[in-house]
Structures are given as C-alpha cells and as structure tokens.
All heavy atoms as a GROMACS GRO file, in nm:
protein
  526
    1MET      N    1  -2.431   1.066   0.496
    1MET     CA    2  -2.387   0.950   0.572
    1MET      C    3  -2.250   0.979   0.633
    1MET      O    4  -2.159   1.027   0.566
    1MET     CB    5  -2.380   0.830   0.478
    1MET     CG    6  -2.346   0.703   0.548
    1MET     SD    7  -2.367   0.565   0.432
    1MET     CE    8  -2.277   0.443   0.516
    2THR      N    9  -2.233   0.948   0.758
    2THR     CA   10  -2.107   0.972   0.827
    2THR      C   11  -2.015   0.852   0.812
    2THR      O   12  -2.054   0.739   0.830
    2THR     CB   13  -2.131   0.998   0.977
    2THR    OG1   14  -2.216   1.110   0.990
    2THR    CG2   15  -2.002   1.024   1.048
    3SER      N   16  -1.892   0.881   0.778
    3SER     CA   17  -1.791   0.778   0.764
    3SER      C   18  -1.716   0.762   0.896
    3SER      O   19  -1.709   0.856   0.975
    3SER     CB   20  -1.694   0.820   0.654
    3SER     OG   21  -1.578   0.742   0.656
    4ALA      N   22  -1.658   0.646   0.918
    4ALA     CA   23  -1.578   0.623   1.039
    4ALA      C   24  -1.463   0.721   1.048
    4ALA      O   25  -1.424   0.762   1.157
    4ALA     CB   26  -1.527   0.480   1.042
    5THR      N   27  -1.406   0.760   0.935
    5THR     CA   28  -1.292   0.853   0.937
    5THR      C   29  -1.335   0.995   0.972
    5THR      O   30  -1.253   1.077   1.007
    5THR     CB   31  -1.216   0.852   0.803
    5THR    OG1   32  -1.304   0.891   0.698
    5THR    CG2   33  -1.158   0.716   0.774
    6ASP      N   34  -1.466   1.026   0.964
    6ASP     CA   35  -1.514   1.160   0.999
    6ASP      C   36  -1.506   1.184   1.150
    6ASP      O   37  -1.506   1.298   1.193
    6ASP     CB   38  -1.658   1.179   0.953
    6ASP     CG   39  -1.670   1.186   0.802
    6ASP    OD1   40  -1.570   1.220   0.735
    6ASP    OD2   41  -1.780   1.159   0.750
    7THR      N   42  -1.504   1.080   1.229
    7THR     CA   43  -1.503   1.094   1.374
    7THR      C   44  -1.362   1.098   1.434
    7THR      O   45  -1.348   1.107   1.555
    7THR     CB   46  -1.581   0.978   1.439
    7THR    OG1   47  -1.518   0.855   1.407
    7THR    CG2   48  -1.726   0.975   1.392
    8LEU      N   49  -1.262   1.093   1.350
    8LEU     CA   50  -1.123   1.097   1.399
    8LEU      C   51  -1.091   1.234   1.458
    8LEU      O   52  -1.147   1.335   1.416
    8LEU     CB   53  -1.027   1.066   1.284
    8LEU     CG   54  -1.028   0.922   1.235
    8LEU    CD1   55  -0.952   0.909   1.103
    8LEU    CD2   56  -0.970   0.829   1.338
    9PRO      N   57  -0.998   1.239   1.553
    9PRO     CA   58  -0.961   1.368   1.614
    9PRO      C   59  -0.888   1.459   1.514
    9PRO      O   60  -0.834   1.413   1.414
    9PRO     CB   61  -0.868   1.327   1.728
    9PRO     CG   62  -0.812   1.196   1.688
    9PRO     CD   63  -0.920   1.128   1.608
   10ASP      N   64  -0.885   1.588   1.545
   10ASP     CA   65  -0.818   1.684   1.457
   10ASP      C   66  -0.666   1.670   1.459
   10ASP      O   67  -0.599   1.711   1.365
   10ASP     CB   68  -0.855   1.827   1.497
   10ASP     CG   69  -1.000   1.858   1.465
   10ASP    OD1   70  -1.057   1.794   1.375
   10ASP    OD2   71  -1.056   1.947   1.532
   11MET      N   72  -0.612   1.614   1.568
   11MET     CA   73  -0.467   1.600   1.581
   11MET      C   74  -0.437   1.465   1.644
   11MET      O   75  -0.506   1.420   1.734
   11MET     CB   76  -0.412   1.712   1.669
   11MET     CG   77  -0.261   1.724   1.673
   11MET     SD   78  -0.175   1.625   1.797
   11MET     CE   79  -0.242   1.684   1.948
   12ILE      N   80  -0.333   1.400   1.591
   12ILE     CA   81  -0.283   1.274   1.647
   12ILE      C   82  -0.133   1.289   1.667
   12ILE      O   83  -0.064   1.341   1.580
   12ILE     CB   84  -0.311   1.155   1.553
   12ILE    CG1   85  -0.462   1.129   1.544
   12ILE    CG2   86  -0.240   1.029   1.602
   12ILE    CD1   87  -0.499   1.016   1.450
   13GLU      N   88  -0.084   1.247   1.782
   13GLU     CA   89   0.060   1.252   1.809
   13GLU      C   90   0.120   1.114   1.790
   13GLU      O   91   0.071   1.015   1.844
   13GLU     CB   92   0.086   1.301   1.950
   13GLU     CG   93   0.232   1.332   1.975
   13GLU     CD   94   0.255   1.408   2.104
   13GLU    OE1   95   0.168   1.487   2.144
   13GLU    OE2   96   0.362   1.387   2.164
   14VAL      N   97   0.227   1.108   1.709
   14VAL     CA   98   0.297   0.982   1.681
   14VAL      C   99   0.446   1.008   1.694
   14VAL      O  100   0.499   1.101   1.634
   14VAL     CB  101   0.266   0.932   1.537
   14VAL    CG1  102   0.347   0.808   1.505
   14VAL    CG2  103   0.118   0.904   1.520
   15ASN      N  104   0.512   0.927   1.776
   15ASN     CA  105   0.657   0.940   1.797
   15ASN      C  106   0.698   1.081   1.835
   15ASN      O  107   0.799   1.133   1.789
   15ASN     CB  108   0.733   0.895   1.671
   15ASN     CG  109   0.708   0.751   1.637
   15ASN    OD1  110   0.680   0.669   1.723
   15ASN    ND2  111   0.715   0.719   1.509
   16GLY      N  112   0.617   1.147   1.916
   16GLY     CA  113   0.650   1.281   1.963
   16GLY      C  114   0.622   1.392   1.863
   16GLY      O  115   0.651   1.508   1.891
   17GLU      N  116   0.564   1.360   1.747
   17GLU     CA  117   0.532   1.462   1.646
   17GLU      C  118   0.381   1.473   1.632
   17GLU      O  119   0.310   1.374   1.639
   17GLU     CB  120   0.594   1.427   1.512
   17GLU     CG  121   0.745   1.431   1.514
   17GLU     CD  122   0.801   1.425   1.374
   17GLU    OE1  123   0.806   1.530   1.309
   17GLU    OE2  124   0.838   1.315   1.332
   18ARG      N  125   0.335   1.595   1.608
   18ARG     CA  126   0.192   1.619   1.593
   18ARG      C  127   0.153   1.618   1.446
   18ARG      O  128   0.218   1.683   1.364
   18ARG     CB  129   0.154   1.750   1.659
   18ARG     CG  130   0.176   1.743   1.808
   18ARG     CD  131   0.164   1.872   1.882
   18ARG     NE  132   0.103   1.981   1.813
   18ARG     CZ  133   0.045   2.083   1.872
   18ARG    NH1  134   0.043   2.092   2.002
   18ARG    NH2  135  -0.008   2.181   1.803
   19PHE      N  136   0.047   1.548   1.415
   19PHE     CA  137  -0.007   1.538   1.280
   19PHE      C  138  -0.149   1.591   1.282
   19PHE      O  139  -0.228   1.554   1.370
   19PHE     CB  140  -0.005   1.393   1.230
   19PHE     CG  141   0.132   1.340   1.203
   19PHE    CD1  142   0.210   1.292   1.308
   19PHE    CD2  143   0.185   1.340   1.075
   19PHE    CE1  144   0.337   1.243   1.285
   19PHE    CE2  145   0.312   1.291   1.052
   19PHE     CZ  146   0.389   1.242   1.156
   20PHE      N  147  -0.183   1.675   1.184
   20PHE     CA  148  -0.313   1.741   1.180
   20PHE      C  149  -0.397   1.687   1.065
   20PHE      O  150  -0.349   1.669   0.953
   20PHE     CB  151  -0.295   1.892   1.167
   20PHE     CG  152  -0.226   1.950   1.288
   20PHE    CD1  153  -0.088   1.962   1.290
   20PHE    CD2  154  -0.299   1.988   1.398
   20PHE    CE1  155  -0.024   2.014   1.402
   20PHE    CE2  156  -0.235   2.039   1.510
   20PHE     CZ  157  -0.098   2.052   1.512
   21LYS      N  158  -0.525   1.665   1.095
   21LYS     CA  159  -0.618   1.608   0.997
   21LYS      C  160  -0.639   1.704   0.881
   21LYS      O  161  -0.657   1.824   0.900
   21LYS     CB  162  -0.751   1.577   1.066
   21LYS     CG  163  -0.851   1.511   0.974
   21LYS     CD  164  -0.967   1.448   1.047
   21LYS     CE  165  -1.053   1.542   1.121
   21LYS     NZ  166  -1.173   1.477   1.176
   22THR      N  167  -0.638   1.650   0.761
   22THR     CA  168  -0.671   1.725   0.641
   22THR      C  169  -0.812   1.688   0.599
   22THR      O  170  -0.876   1.602   0.659
   22THR     CB  171  -0.573   1.693   0.526
   22THR    OG1  172  -0.599   1.561   0.479
   22THR    CG2  173  -0.429   1.706   0.570
   23ARG      N  174  -0.860   1.750   0.493
   23ARG     CA  175  -0.991   1.715   0.439
   23ARG      C  176  -0.983   1.596   0.344
   23ARG      O  177  -1.083   1.551   0.292
   23ARG     CB  178  -1.050   1.834   0.365
   23ARG     CG  179  -1.094   1.944   0.461
   23ARG     CD  180  -1.150   2.059   0.386
   23ARG     NE  181  -1.034   2.136   0.340
   23ARG     CZ  182  -1.040   2.258   0.293
   23ARG    NH1  183  -1.154   2.318   0.280
   23ARG    NH2  184  -0.931   2.320   0.256
   24LEU      N  185  -0.862   1.543   0.323
   24LEU     CA  186  -0.843   1.437   0.226
   24LEU      C  187  -0.874   1.300   0.283
   24LEU      O  188  -0.826   1.265   0.390
   24LEU     CB  189  -0.698   1.439   0.175
   24LEU     CG  190  -0.651   1.569   0.111
   24LEU    CD1  191  -0.503   1.560   0.076
   24LEU    CD2  192  -0.733   1.602  -0.012
   25THR      N  193  -0.952   1.225   0.210
   25THR     CA  194  -0.973   1.084   0.242
   25THR      C  195  -0.925   1.004   0.122
   25THR      O  196  -0.932   1.049   0.008
   25THR     CB  197  -1.121   1.050   0.269
   25THR    OG1  198  -1.199   1.090   0.158
   25THR    CG2  199  -1.170   1.116   0.395
   26ASN      N  200  -0.873   0.888   0.146
   26ASN     CA  201  -0.822   0.801   0.041
   26ASN      C  202  -0.880   0.662   0.059
   26ASN      O  203  -0.923   0.624   0.167
   26ASN     CB  204  -0.668   0.791   0.047
   26ASN     CG  205  -0.602   0.919   0.005
   26ASN    OD1  206  -0.648   0.989  -0.082
   26ASN    ND2  207  -0.492   0.953   0.071
   27ILE      N  208  -0.876   0.586  -0.046
   27ILE     CA  209  -0.913   0.445  -0.043
   27ILE      C  210  -0.786   0.366  -0.073
   27ILE      O  211  -0.719   0.391  -0.174
   27ILE     CB  212  -1.022   0.413  -0.147
   27ILE    CG1  213  -1.147   0.500  -0.124
   27ILE    CG2  214  -1.056   0.265  -0.144
   27ILE    CD1  215  -1.216   0.479   0.009
   28ALA      N  216  -0.753   0.273   0.015
   28ALA     CA  217  -0.630   0.195   0.000
   28ALA      C  218  -0.631   0.117  -0.132
   28ALA      O  219  -0.732   0.060  -0.170
   28ALA     CB  220  -0.614   0.099   0.118
   29MET      N  221  -0.518   0.117  -0.197
   29MET     CA  222  -0.502   0.047  -0.325
   29MET      C  223  -0.449  -0.094  -0.300
   29MET      O  224  -0.407  -0.128  -0.190
   29MET     CB  225  -0.404   0.124  -0.414
   29MET     CG  226  -0.444   0.269  -0.440
   29MET     SD  227  -0.599   0.285  -0.527
   29MET     CE  228  -0.546   0.255  -0.692
   30LYS      N  229  -0.450  -0.172  -0.403
   30LYS     CA  230  -0.399  -0.309  -0.396
   30LYS      C  231  -0.256  -0.308  -0.341
   30LYS      O  232  -0.175  -0.225  -0.378
   30LYS     CB  233  -0.401  -0.370  -0.536
   30LYS     CG  234  -0.364  -0.515  -0.540
   30LYS     CD  235  -0.377  -0.571  -0.680
   30LYS     CE  236  -0.343  -0.718  -0.682
   30LYS     NZ  237  -0.357  -0.774  -0.817
   31GLY      N  238  -0.226  -0.398  -0.250
   31GLY     CA  239  -0.092  -0.407  -0.193
   31GLY      C  240  -0.072  -0.322  -0.069
   31GLY      O  241   0.033  -0.327  -0.006
   32HIS      N  242  -0.172  -0.241  -0.030
   32HIS     CA  243  -0.158  -0.158   0.090
   32HIS      C  244  -0.162  -0.249   0.214
   32HIS      O  245  -0.221  -0.356   0.212
   32HIS     CB  246  -0.271  -0.055   0.096
   32HIS     CG  247  -0.248   0.053   0.197
   32HIS    ND1  248  -0.273   0.036   0.331
   32HIS    CD2  249  -0.199   0.178   0.184
   32HIS    CE1  250  -0.243   0.146   0.396
   32HIS    NE2  251  -0.198   0.235   0.308
   33VAL      N  252  -0.101  -0.204   0.321
   33VAL     CA  253  -0.093  -0.282   0.445
   33VAL      C  254  -0.231  -0.322   0.498
   33VAL      O  255  -0.246  -0.427   0.557
   33VAL     CB  256  -0.010  -0.205   0.551
   33VAL    CG1  257  -0.081  -0.079   0.595
   33VAL    CG2  258   0.022  -0.294   0.670
   34TRP      N  259  -0.335  -0.239   0.476
   34TRP     CA  260  -0.468  -0.271   0.524
   34TRP      C  261  -0.550  -0.350   0.423
   34TRP      O  262  -0.659  -0.394   0.452
   34TRP     CB  263  -0.546  -0.146   0.559
   34TRP     CG  264  -0.490  -0.072   0.676
   34TRP    CD1  265  -0.441  -0.125   0.791
   34TRP    CD2  266  -0.476   0.069   0.688
   34TRP    NE1  267  -0.398  -0.026   0.874
   34TRP    CE2  268  -0.419   0.094   0.814
   34TRP    CE3  269  -0.508   0.176   0.608
   34TRP    CZ2  270  -0.394   0.223   0.860
   34TRP    CZ3  271  -0.482   0.303   0.653
   34TRP    CH2  272  -0.424   0.325   0.778
   35GLY      N  273  -0.499  -0.361   0.302
   35GLY     CA  274  -0.575  -0.428   0.197
   35GLY      C  275  -0.652  -0.328   0.111
   35GLY      O  276  -0.674  -0.214   0.150
   36GLU      N  277  -0.690  -0.371  -0.003
   36GLU     CA  278  -0.757  -0.285  -0.102
   36GLU      C  279  -0.896  -0.244  -0.054
   36GLU      O  280  -0.969  -0.324   0.005
   36GLU     CB  281  -0.768  -0.362  -0.233
   36GLU     CG  282  -0.819  -0.281  -0.349
   36GLU     CD  283  -0.814  -0.358  -0.480
   36GLU    OE1  284  -0.768  -0.474  -0.480
   36GLU    OE2  285  -0.856  -0.302  -0.580
   37GLY      N  286  -0.931  -0.118  -0.078
   37GLY     CA  287  -1.066  -0.069  -0.051
   37GLY      C  288  -1.090  -0.012   0.087
   37GLY      O  289  -1.201   0.029   0.118
   38VAL      N  290  -0.989  -0.006   0.172
   38VAL     CA  291  -1.006   0.048   0.308
   38VAL      C  292  -1.001   0.200   0.303
   38VAL      O  293  -0.911   0.259   0.243
   38VAL     CB  294  -0.896  -0.007   0.403
   38VAL    CG1  295  -0.904   0.059   0.539
   38VAL    CG2  296  -0.907  -0.157   0.415
   39GLU      N  297  -1.098   0.265   0.365
   39GLU     CA  298  -1.102   0.411   0.368
   39GLU      C  299  -1.010   0.463   0.477
   39GLU      O  300  -1.004   0.408   0.586
   39GLU     CB  301  -1.244   0.460   0.394
   39GLU     CG  302  -1.256   0.610   0.391
   39GLU     CD  303  -1.397   0.660   0.415
   39GLU    OE1  304  -1.487   0.576   0.438
   39GLU    OE2  305  -1.416   0.781   0.411
   40MET      N  306  -0.937   0.570   0.447
   40MET     CA  307  -0.846   0.629   0.544
   40MET      C  308  -0.847   0.781   0.531
   40MET      O  309  -0.882   0.835   0.426
   40MET     CB  310  -0.705   0.575   0.525
   40MET     CG  311  -0.640   0.612   0.394
   40MET     SD  312  -0.484   0.527   0.370
   40MET     CE  313  -0.523   0.438   0.220
   41ARG      N  314  -0.807   0.847   0.636
   41ARG     CA  315  -0.796   0.993   0.638
   41ARG      C  316  -0.649   1.030   0.640
   41ARG      O  317  -0.568   0.963   0.703
   41ARG     CB  318  -0.865   1.046   0.764
   41ARG     CG  319  -0.853   1.193   0.788
   41ARG     CD  320  -0.934   1.278   0.698
   41ARG     NE  321  -1.076   1.261   0.725
   41ARG     CZ  322  -1.170   1.338   0.676
   41ARG    NH1  323  -1.139   1.438   0.598
   41ARG    NH2  324  -1.296   1.316   0.704
   42GLU      N  325  -0.613   1.137   0.571
   42GLU     CA  326  -0.474   1.183   0.571
   42GLU      C  327  -0.454   1.288   0.680
   42GLU      O  328  -0.536   1.376   0.700
   42GLU     CB  329  -0.438   1.246   0.436
   42GLU     CG  330  -0.406   1.146   0.332
   42GLU     CD  331  -0.341   1.209   0.209
   42GLU    OE1  332  -0.294   1.324   0.215
   42GLU    OE2  333  -0.338   1.141   0.107
   43TYR      N  334  -0.339   1.276   0.747
   43TYR     CA  335  -0.291   1.376   0.844
   43TYR      C  336  -0.154   1.420   0.796
   43TYR      O  337  -0.076   1.338   0.746
   43TYR     CB  338  -0.276   1.313   0.982
   43TYR     CG  339  -0.405   1.293   1.057
   43TYR    CD1  340  -0.498   1.200   1.016
   43TYR    CD2  341  -0.432   1.367   1.172
   43TYR    CE1  342  -0.616   1.180   1.086
   43TYR    CE2  343  -0.549   1.347   1.244
   43TYR     CZ  344  -0.641   1.254   1.200
   43TYR     OH  345  -0.757   1.235   1.270
   44TRP      N  346  -0.124   1.548   0.812
   44TRP     CA  347   0.006   1.601   0.773
   44TRP      C  348   0.078   1.657   0.895
   44TRP      O  349   0.017   1.718   0.982
   44TRP     CB  350  -0.009   1.709   0.668
   44TRP     CG  351  -0.053   1.658   0.535
   44TRP    CD1  352  -0.056   1.527   0.492
   44TRP    CD2  353  -0.104   1.735   0.428
   44TRP    NE1  354  -0.104   1.519   0.366
   44TRP    CE2  355  -0.134   1.647   0.322
   44TRP    CE3  356  -0.125   1.870   0.409
   44TRP    CZ2  357  -0.185   1.689   0.200
   44TRP    CZ3  358  -0.176   1.911   0.287
   44TRP    CH2  359  -0.205   1.823   0.185
   45ARG      N  360   0.209   1.638   0.896
   45ARG     CA  361   0.290   1.687   1.008
   45ARG      C  362   0.291   1.840   1.009
   45ARG      O  363   0.321   1.903   0.908
   45ARG     CB  364   0.433   1.635   0.994
   45ARG     CG  365   0.522   1.682   1.108
   45ARG     CD  366   0.657   1.618   1.107
   45ARG     NE  367   0.723   1.637   0.980
   45ARG     CZ  368   0.832   1.570   0.944
   45ARG    NH1  369   0.885   1.482   1.023
   45ARG    NH2  370   0.888   1.592   0.828
   46ASP      N  371   0.256   1.896   1.124
   46ASP     CA  372   0.257   2.042   1.142
   46ASP      C  373   0.189   2.115   1.028
   46ASP      O  374   0.232   2.224   0.990
   46ASP     CB  375   0.400   2.094   1.160
   46ASP     CG  376   0.463   2.041   1.287
   46ASP    OD1  377   0.391   2.019   1.385
   46ASP    OD2  378   0.585   2.021   1.286
   47GLY      N  379   0.085   2.057   0.970
   47GLY     CA  380   0.011   2.122   0.863
   47GLY      C  381   0.083   2.124   0.730
   47GLY      O  382   0.040   2.191   0.638
   48LYS      N  383   0.193   2.050   0.717
   48LYS     CA  384   0.270   2.045   0.592
   48LYS      C  385   0.255   1.906   0.531
   48LYS      O  386   0.221   1.811   0.600
   48LYS     CB  387   0.418   2.074   0.618
   48LYS     CG  388   0.440   2.210   0.680
   48LYS     CD  389   0.585   2.228   0.717
   48LYS     CE  390   0.602   2.360   0.790
   48LYS     NZ  391   0.734   2.377   0.843
   49ASP      N  392   0.282   1.895   0.402
   49ASP     CA  393   0.266   1.766   0.337
   49ASP      C  394   0.399   1.693   0.318
   49ASP      O  395   0.412   1.608   0.232
   49ASP     CB  396   0.193   1.781   0.204
   49ASP     CG  397   0.269   1.863   0.101
   49ASP    OD1  398   0.376   1.916   0.136
   49ASP    OD2  399   0.223   1.873  -0.012
   50ASP      N  400   0.499   1.727   0.401
   50ASP     CA  401   0.630   1.661   0.386
   50ASP      C  402   0.635   1.524   0.453
   50ASP      O  403   0.725   1.446   0.427
   50ASP     CB  404   0.742   1.751   0.439
   50ASP     CG  405   0.733   1.773   0.590
   50ASP    OD1  406   0.623   1.755   0.647
   50ASP    OD2  407   0.834   1.810   0.649
   51CYS      N  408   0.540   1.495   0.539
   51CYS     CA  409   0.535   1.366   0.607
   51CYS      C  410   0.388   1.335   0.633
   51CYS      O  411   0.322   1.406   0.707
   51CYS     CB  412   0.614   1.372   0.738
   51CYS     SG  413   0.637   1.211   0.813
   52ARG      N  414   0.340   1.229   0.571
   52ARG     CA  415   0.197   1.200   0.575
   52ARG      C  416   0.168   1.081   0.666
   52ARG      O  417   0.240   0.982   0.667
   52ARG     CB  418   0.150   1.169   0.433
   52ARG     CG  419   0.004   1.138   0.422
   52ARG     CD  420  -0.034   1.124   0.278
   52ARG     NE  421   0.032   1.009   0.219
   52ARG     CZ  422   0.003   0.958   0.101
   52ARG    NH1  423  -0.089   1.015   0.027
   52ARG    NH2  424   0.068   0.855   0.055
   53LEU      N  425   0.060   1.092   0.740
   53LEU     CA  426   0.011   0.984   0.824
   53LEU      C  427  -0.123   0.940   0.766
   53LEU      O  428  -0.212   1.022   0.746
   53LEU     CB  429  -0.007   1.036   0.966
   53LEU     CG  430  -0.037   0.935   1.074
   53LEU    CD1  431   0.085   0.845   1.100
   53LEU    CD2  432  -0.078   1.004   1.202
   54GLN      N  433  -0.134   0.812   0.733
   54GLN     CA  434  -0.260   0.757   0.684
   54GLN      C  435  -0.328   0.689   0.802
   54GLN      O  436  -0.271   0.601   0.864
   54GLN     CB  437  -0.236   0.657   0.572
   54GLN     CG  438  -0.168   0.718   0.452
   54GLN     CD  439  -0.130   0.612   0.349
   54GLN    OE1  440  -0.135   0.494   0.373
   54GLN    NE2  441  -0.092   0.659   0.233
   55VAL      N  442  -0.450   0.730   0.833
   55VAL     CA  443  -0.517   0.685   0.955
   55VAL      C  444  -0.649   0.616   0.921
   55VAL      O  445  -0.733   0.671   0.851
   55VAL     CB  446  -0.544   0.804   1.049
   55VAL    CG1  447  -0.614   0.760   1.175
   55VAL    CG2  448  -0.414   0.876   1.082
   56ARG      N  449  -0.664   0.496   0.974
   56ARG     CA  450  -0.790   0.421   0.959
   56ARG      C  451  -0.875   0.438   1.085
   56ARG      O  452  -0.994   0.464   1.078
   56ARG     CB  453  -0.763   0.274   0.934
   56ARG     CG  454  -0.888   0.194   0.910
   56ARG     CD  455  -0.857   0.058   0.859
   56ARG     NE  456  -0.813  -0.028   0.970
   56ARG     CZ  457  -0.802  -0.158   0.961
   56ARG    NH1  458  -0.826  -0.219   0.847
   56ARG    NH2  459  -0.762  -0.228   1.064
   57THR      N  460  -0.814   0.425   1.201
   57THR     CA  461  -0.876   0.454   1.329
   57THR      C  462  -0.772   0.528   1.412
   57THR      O  463  -0.655   0.534   1.373
   57THR     CB  464  -0.921   0.326   1.404
   57THR    OG1  465  -0.804   0.255   1.446
   57THR    CG2  466  -1.010   0.238   1.319
   58GLU      N  467  -0.812   0.581   1.525
   58GLU     CA  468  -0.720   0.660   1.607
   58GLU      C  469  -0.595   0.580   1.647
   58GLU      O  470  -0.489   0.636   1.668
   58GLU     CB  471  -0.792   0.711   1.731
   58GLU     CG  472  -0.713   0.813   1.808
   58GLU     CD  473  -0.793   0.880   1.916
   58GLU    OE1  474  -0.914   0.858   1.925
   58GLU    OE2  475  -0.733   0.956   1.993
   59ASN      N  476  -0.608   0.449   1.658
   59ASN     CA  477  -0.495   0.365   1.698
   59ASN      C  478  -0.441   0.277   1.587
   59ASN      O  479  -0.360   0.187   1.611
   59ASN     CB  480  -0.535   0.278   1.818
   59ASN     CG  481  -0.572   0.362   1.938
   59ASN    OD1  482  -0.498   0.451   1.977
   59ASN    ND2  483  -0.687   0.337   1.995
   60ASP      N  484  -0.486   0.299   1.465
   60ASP     CA  485  -0.443   0.218   1.350
   60ASP      C  486  -0.404   0.313   1.238
   60ASP      O  487  -0.489   0.374   1.173
   60ASP     CB  488  -0.557   0.126   1.306
   60ASP     CG  489  -0.513   0.022   1.206
   60ASP    OD1  490  -0.391   0.013   1.176
   60ASP    OD2  491  -0.600  -0.053   1.157
   61TYR      N  492  -0.273   0.329   1.219
   61TYR     CA  493  -0.223   0.427   1.121
   61TYR      C  494  -0.094   0.377   1.059
   61TYR      O  495  -0.028   0.285   1.110
   61TYR     CB  496  -0.201   0.564   1.187
   61TYR     CG  497  -0.124   0.557   1.315
   61TYR    CD1  498   0.015   0.547   1.313
   61TYR    CD2  499  -0.188   0.560   1.438
   61TYR    CE1  500   0.088   0.539   1.431
   61TYR    CE2  501  -0.116   0.554   1.556
   61TYR     CZ  502   0.021   0.543   1.551
   61TYR     OH  503   0.092   0.536   1.668
   62VAL      N  504  -0.058   0.441   0.948
   62VAL     CA  505   0.066   0.410   0.876
   62VAL      C  506   0.136   0.540   0.845
   62VAL      O  507   0.075   0.632   0.789
   62VAL     CB  508   0.036   0.335   0.743
   62VAL    CG1  509   0.165   0.316   0.663
   62VAL    CG2  510  -0.030   0.201   0.770
   63LEU      N  511   0.261   0.553   0.884
   63LEU     CA  512   0.343   0.670   0.854
   63LEU      C  513   0.399   0.653   0.715
   63LEU      O  514   0.462   0.553   0.685
   63LEU     CB  515   0.453   0.685   0.958
   63LEU     CG  516   0.529   0.816   0.963
   63LEU    CD1  517   0.436   0.932   0.983
   63LEU    CD2  518   0.632   0.811   1.073
   64ASP      N  519   0.372   0.751   0.629
   64ASP     CA  520   0.411   0.742   0.488
   64ASP      C  521   0.524   0.839   0.457
   64ASP      O  522   0.515   0.953   0.477
   64ASP     CB  523   0.288   0.771   0.402
   64ASP     CG  524   0.313   0.756   0.255
   64ASP    OD1  525   0.416   0.702   0.214
   64ASP    OD2  526   0.225   0.799   0.179
   0.00000   0.00000   0.00000
C-alpha cells in the first residue's frame, strides 16, 4: 500500500536551504503541531541530520 508520504519529492527547498528525503517516516506524537497520529517523512539538510524537516505534504512541513 502506498502512503501519501511516499509520493513526496526527493528534495524540498525551505528558506533557501535544500533538504533531502530520508527513508525515515514518523508518526506525530501527542502535542505535535499536526496532532497525534499524523504520518510524516523526515528530510535532512544537505544529507546531514543536524537540521530536520518534518514533512506531511510538499507544502505542509515543520522545521525541527
């Protein structure tokens, strides 16, 4: 079964920085901005884990 996060692009640019999709998917925990149980994909800046982008859709994301 294909998830909505599987169709996200390999790279997303936010505030002039490029973030690359990882193989990691997460489920939002209680208190998250999107609410509990929302599936999201992780993107890392320049392939590093020093700045994480949590993405629900191409235009709906949270910089972590």
